[in-house]
Residue, then its C-alpha position, 0 to 999 in steps of 0.5 A: m533454547k531461546k532460538i528453538l522456542f522462537i522457531s516453534l512459536a513462529i511455526m505455530l503462528i505461520s499455520g494461522i490466518i494471514l492478511s496483507g502485510c501493509s495497511g497502506k500502499t505500494t510493494t514496488p520500489a520506485k527509483t525517483t519521486t520528483p515529478v518533472a512538470t513537462t511543458t510538452p504533451v505526453k502522447t501514447t496509443t493504446p498502452v501495452a503492459t506486456t511483451t507477449p505476442t498476441s498470437a501466443v496468448k490463450k484466451g478464456g478461463t477464469l483466474i482464481m485469486m485468494g486474499s485473506w481480507s474482504p471489502t466491508s461493503m460493495p466496492g462501488w465508489p473508489g472514493d469510499t475511504t471507509n471501505s479500505q479493501r475496495s482496492w481489490a476492484f481497482w484496475i479490474v473494474f475501475e481505471g484512472l487517468v494514468k497508471i503509475d509506473a515503478n519509478g513513480q511516473p505516469m503512464p497514459w491510460l484514460a488520459t492520452e496526454w497532458k501539459f502543465g501551465a506556467q509555474n505548475a499552476y494548472i494541468d491540462f489533460s486530453l482524454r480518450k474518446d473511445v471509452k465507455f462505462t459498463d452501463g453503456t455511457n461514454f467516458t468524457a470530460e464530464s465524467v472526470v469533472t463530476h468525479v473530482n467535484q465529488l472528491f472536493t465535496d468529500k474533502d478527499m486527500a487527493v484533491k487537497y492541493w487543487d483549487r478546482i477542475e473545469k471542462t475545456g472540451d468534450y474530452s479535455v479538462r483542466i485542473y487548477i493547482t494551489k500548491f504543486r507537491n512531489d506527490f502530484w502523480t503518486n498521491q493525487v492524480g494516481a491516488w486510489t480515489m482517482l479511478f472513475t465511475s459513471d457520472t450518469q449514475l452519480k448525478e442521476k442516482g446519487l452517491d449511495y446508489v453508486k457505492a452499491h452498484p459498481v460501474g467503471t471502464g475496466p476490463f471486467i464487471l463485478q458480477s457478485f460480491e459476498k462479504d468475507v466470501a468472494l468477489k466475482f468478475v466477468k469479462n467486459p465485452n465492450y472494453w476499449q482495448t481491442g481484443k482484451p481482456y483475455l480472461d473470461g473472468i476473475t474470482l477473488n476468494i476470501v480465504k483466511e486460513t493460510l494452510t487452506e490457501q496452500a492446499q488450494l494452490a497445490t491442487k490447482e483449485s486456485d491460481v494466486m495467493c495475494m499479498m503474502s508476507d510470511g517467510k515460511v510460506l514463501k519458502d515452502e511455495a518456492d520449493k514447490g515450484m510456484v512463482i514468487k513475486n517479492v520486493v524487499n522495500q519496506s519494514w515492519y515497525l513499532q509505532f507509539d502513542t506519542a500524542n498521548e501525554g504521559a506515555p512512557t514511550n514519549d521519552p526517546k530514551v525509552r524508545m531507544a531502550i526498546e530498540y536495543a532490547l530487540n534481537k532483529e537478526e533473530m527476528a528476521d531469521v525466524l520469521g523471514m526464512g530468507y525473505m526478511f532482513p534486519a531493519n533500521q528504517l522504514a524503507g527496505p534496503d533498496a539503494s535505488n529508492i531514495a526513501f532508503n538512507p544508506n548512511l544511517g546507523t544501527r542499534g544492535y542487540d544490547v540488553a545491558k544498554a537497554k536497561q541502562l537507558l530505561k534507568e536513565a529515563g526513570y523506568e528502572n522497574g519497567f512499565t506495561l506496554n499494550l501492543i496491538a497486532d493484527i489477528a490475520n497476519s502471522t508475521i505481525q503476531g510473530t513480531a509481537v510475541m518475539t517483542q514481548n519476550y525480548l522486552k520481558a528481559v529488560g523489565i517491560t511487560v507487554t500485553i498483546e491486543v489482537v485485533d481484526n482488520a476492522k478494529m485495526w483500522n478503527y484504531l488507526r482512525t480514532g486513536w489508541h494507547g500503547g504501541f502498534v506492530i504495523c507497516f504502511g506501504m513504502y512510497s518512493d520517498l519518505a516525505t510522501l509516506l509521512s505526509n500521506t500517513f500521519p498528522p498533521w497531513n492526514t487524519i489517520n494515526p491521530s495518536i502520533l504527534f510530530p514536533e513542529d520542526f520535523v513537520n516543517k522539514v517534511n513540508a519543505a521536502m514536499v515542495e522541493l523540485d530539485q532532485t538532489k536537494f529533495k534526496a538530501l531532505n529525505y535523508e534528513l528526515s530519516q536521520w531525524l527519525w533514527d536519532n530519536a528512535y521515533f519508529i522502531p523498525t524490526s524486519a525489512f520485507g516485501n509483500a509477495y504474490v505467489y502464483q502458478p507458473y501458468v499465470k501470465g501477463s499479470d504484471y503483479l508488483k510491476f507498478y508503483e503500488w500493489p493494487i495496480w496490475s494488468p488484469e486485461n493482459c493476464w492469461l492462463d497458459r494451460 
């Protein structure tokens, strides 16, 4: 009866609206994370991200994409961290010095080569000389310096471990590094905020103007934006890669109803469903012949307000009891439809990713064990737990409801607080009480995920408090350049999290793109994080 109940429940939830599965970054697994500081320049010519012969490409047309969440305002400044969904304009309008490949390593882009100084005290970048912003001004060293100095002013996380930047020529810059860390490429140079806008506009008209007037070097120009409706991009006729982009335009329609998205895909009114994490939808669309790009490299998990004194979930025994009370096999089966798996850690089961520790144990479904641990912790009669869930994601809602049912069986009363995307991020920035069903996109190593997502390294998730010895372990990992030692330190971190049931993973999954077979060259989920793709190489074979 329980199985039938949960399946019916999941079907009802799946018919609702859905959002991107993660609150943070990547959906692409990485095989290594330790950037090796080279003493020789890395060179390239115009980057090519696809092997499709140019003669086979069909030019023209507009790619219609669908997403369930919208920027809160015009995505004009890549450094606007209050506008989380500005990322829809990344690599369409704005580009960076490098693209980060699936292994977490840099590919030349607006920078053609780079060279580290002794002891990684600085890095020199050489820039392309043939790039213009869409306002007609040139991309130069001044563009990079102006942008980075604004990030310094904003105290952006990308420049936290940099001392200063200076021009060394009209098309070369030097960045001085105060502390070289393993996230130099992925979380600093390749960060979301290190994509460039016109320095002329920033200097002459100011940051507020720039936020409302997107100007980048990318293959498309943002023609119009209507919050919660659509972003429309048109071809940049002066794009620096000759002959590109192939498309005339890209439209991202904000569609909050999953059934509407599926209907539009079926009638070819739309070409792509972005960032799906709903197993039933993925299975249904695969059965219809759609292309599914999906990588299982991360997990939904429960996180608790460990910084709030007196919270029941501050006790490791209580957290372990909650984990034993969850039937993860059933959760993955009901919600995943073959696209999810029971999880015991934040990373998904990808053996090539050092964030995944194959040596961890598991806590199987054991109601008696859960009740015993609650009794030992002094909560034999249970307690009430507020659980926050995103209204726009049916998998999150399904996870919350199934958790509610499982915990009821051990005496814990769960109240589900359903929030929209804006409220969710407000909680993540200001704090909350109780628990969260969440996922932050998995980086290529656990240390980087932790230092990018939680205090004391970041300002989000202020309700989570790690003990000092764990913080020290993360800090040690972030500066360890020996790959073998770095991997061992990451395993220590995941072991500590498991030993203390600090987070409770439920189902391993990967966000997915669902698209028509005639969509070519997009490179969805080919790179380190989901906003990185190849709009300049995308074309429609129809």
